[in-house]
N, C-alpha and C positions, 0 to 999 in steps of 0.2 A: 192384173197382170199377169201373165204366166211364168214360171219357172225360167221356164226355155228362152224366155223373151228377154228377161233380166240377164241371165246367163250371154244372151245375146249380146246385149248392151254392153258387159262389163269385157268382154271379148273383146269386141271391138275398140272398146278405149287401149285396152293395153296394147293390142295389136295397132294402133294408130300411133299409141307413142311410139313404140318401137320402128315402124314404119318411117314414122317422122321426128326421128330420136334428136337431131340436130334442132330443128322446132321446135321439140319439146322440149329439149334441155334449154333454148333461147326463150321461150312462154316463161319456164320456171323463173330463170335468171331475172328476166324484167319484174316477175311479178315478187320477188323474191327483194331485190335491188329498190325498186321503187317501195315496196312496204316499210324497209328498211329505214331511205330517208324520211318517210313520212312518220313512222317511231323517234327517230332520233328527234324529227324537230317538233314532235308531240311531246317529246320529253324534254328538251330545252323551254317549253313552253309551258309546260306544268311548271317546272322550275322554276322559273322566271316569275311566275305567279304566285310559288311559292314564297321568293325572294320579296318578291312587292309586297304581299302580304303580311311579310314577317317583319321588313322595314315599316310597314303602315301601324303597326301595332307596339312598333317602339314610338312614335309619337306619343309625348306627354305633354299636358298644362301644367305651367308652374304656377302656382297663384301665390302672389306676395302680398301677407298681411301687414298692417300696421303695429308697430312693434309698441305701441299704448294699449292694443285692445285687450282687452279685459279677457281671462280665459274662457267665462262664459260667452265673448264675443266668439273666440275663435272654434268654438264647438257647435256655436249656431251657423258660422259658415260653413263647417264640416258636415252637418246635417241637412242644408240647402244645398250644399253641392252633392252627396251620396241619395237625396230626395230628385235628381236630375234622372230623366228617362235615358238620356244617349251616355251615362257615366255609370262607367263599371266597377270602379275605384278609385278608392282617395286614400291617400297617403302624407298622413304629416310629418314634415320635416325640420321638428326647434333648431334653431341657428345653431347651436352648438355641434349638430351631428352635419348641419350644412359646412360648418368647417372643415370638420374631420374628413368629407366626403373629399369637397376641393382640396388637400393637403393631398390625399391620396391620390388622388388626377393629376397633381402639378408634378409628381415623382420627384425626381433630383432637384426641380427646382421648388421645392417645397419653403425653402428659407426664405425665400421673400417674403414670406408671409412672416417672417420673427420680427418684422419691424412694429408688425400691428401690436405688438408687445401681449397683453392680457385682453384687450379692447377685439369686439366681433363685431363687424360692418354688415353683415349678413343678418338678415332677417328673417324669422318666419314664414313657411311657407308651406303650400301642398303641392301633391305632385298628384295629377290626375287624371285619369287613364279613360278613353272613351270606348265606344263599342264599335264604332266605325271611323274610317279617314274624314269624311265627308262631314260630320259631325265637329270636330275640331272647335272649326272658325265660330260655329254658333253657340258651341258649350262656351268659349273662350269671352264672347261677348256677355252672355248672362251672368257668368261668373265675376264679370267685372263690376257688374251694375249692384252687387250686393255690397251691404255696410260693413266696413273694416278692412274691405281689399284695396290694397295699394296699386297693383300693379300685376297685368296678368300676362305672360309670353308664351310660344309654344314656337319661335322658328320660323315668323310668317313667312316669310321669303324661301326657307329653306322646305318648311310642308308643302307650300304650293306648288314649288317646284317638284318635289316628291310625289302629289300626287299627281300632277302631270304626266310625269315619266311611266308610274306603273297604269295609267289607263290607257296610254299607248302602247306600252308594251302587249296587255290584253287586247288589244284593237286588232292593231296592226300581226300579234300573233293567230290571230283568230282568221281573218282575211290570208294570210300567207298559208297558213296550216289546209284552208279551203281550197284555194288553188291548186297546191301540193297534189291535193285529193284527186282534183279533176284532172288534171295533167296525169295524174297515176291511170287512171279509169280510160283515157285516152290512148296511153302508151301500151295498156295491157288488152285493150279492143282490138287495136291496132297489129298487136301481135298473132294475137288470137284469129283473126282476121285472117291472115297469110295461113295459117293450117289449114282454115275454110277454103281459103283460094285455090291451095293444092289438091285438094278432093272435090273442086268444083263438076268434076263430069262424073267421078259418081254419085254426086248428090241428084244429078240431071238424069242418069240413067235408072236410079230406085224412084225417081218420081213416075218417068216413062213405063215401068213397071207396076204400077199402080200402089208402090207404099205410099202411107199417110204421113202426113207435114211432121205428128208429135213421131211417127217410129224413127223419121232417117232424125230429128232435133234428138230426141234423148243419147244417144251417144256421145256426140256433140256438146252438148250440156255436162253430160258426167264428165266430159273430158277438160270440160272449161273449172270441173268443179274440183278435180284431182289435180288441174296445174296451181290453180289458185289455193287448194291446202297443203299441198306441196311446198308451194313457194312461201305463205302464209306463215308456215310450221319453220321455215329455214331462219326467214325474217325475225321471228322469236327468238326461236334459239340464240342468235347473233346477237339481237339486242341484251338479249341478259345479259351475256358474258360482256358486252360493253358498258351498261349501266353500272353494272359490278365493279369493273376496272375503274370506269371514271368515278363512283362514289370513293373508292377505297383511297386512290388517287389526290381526289380535293380532301378527304380529311385527312388524309399523314401529314397536310400543312395549313388546312384550316380547320380545325375540331369541330367549331360552332357554326361553321357555315349552314345555314337552310338550304336542304336539300329535301326531295318526296321521299318519303321511308320506301325501300325497294322492295320489301312486300305488306300490304295485298297489291302494291302498284302496276309492278312486273306480270304479276297473276292476271288480273285485268285486261293488260294491255297486251300479253299473249293470245287472252282471248278474244279481244277488236283485232289484233291483227288477221290469225284465221281466218275468224268472221268475214273480216273485211276480204281477204285473197276470196273465200269461197263465193261470198257477192259478185265480187268483180268478175271471178272465173264465169258465172250464168249470165252477167251482164254481156260480157265481154264476146262469149258465145252467141247468145241469143240475138245481140247486134250485127254479129257479122253472116250470123244465119239468114236472116231478113231479107239481105238482097238475093241469094243464092237460092232459096227457095221458091223465088217467083218463074219459074218455067213453064 
């Protein structure tokens, strides 16, 4: 491609944007707003997924062992539990430590335990952490069959409801994000189509005088790239400010709330939005030109 031709393309892009400045502004605004909404929803989905994963990882299996079980038996249960492929951690909690933890949880109401005197009704136990939330029920069943295990608990009803909720969050999050992406492409394609429609007579004249299809297409495609690049950059900058303010606000009151780290997440999201803007601009220009190239 000749340098003069490239200069012509970029000159046409700049002149077109200036000539149709209101349409250009509308196109950039549509790209920016659409990608901003898409980015906000992506941030929400990612953080809901982070929260869901955090909640799932906190589900533990409580294994209560027989009070009369000798030390060797306790160690055997611990060894066999650690050897299970689904288990990541096994923590032994002696009855004395369990009582201490209970007192701390009761807080101001810990005085109700004074009636127990020196006795301790709590059994020795293990806290078992598994690799995946889906492994909880199966692992609990296996541990319950071990000799010396009195009872196994993992909050069956709570855990089941939690797992169903996290799966729904992920499933519907992906569906809604896909629908929003489709809507964004549709809106931007139609916005760019208006720009092409305003110049339909110019395209027809160029076709009649012998201009090739690609000679006509390139200025519009580059214009779409420019609109997408600017719109994507604007939405990325706005999202960076938005997420920074959101994280700061949430951490003021909920310091330990599980959120996706700003960096490198926002860097990746910035690249995704800019690339998405460019691709949508190209797609919108290509789809919009198809009809008007048939002269």
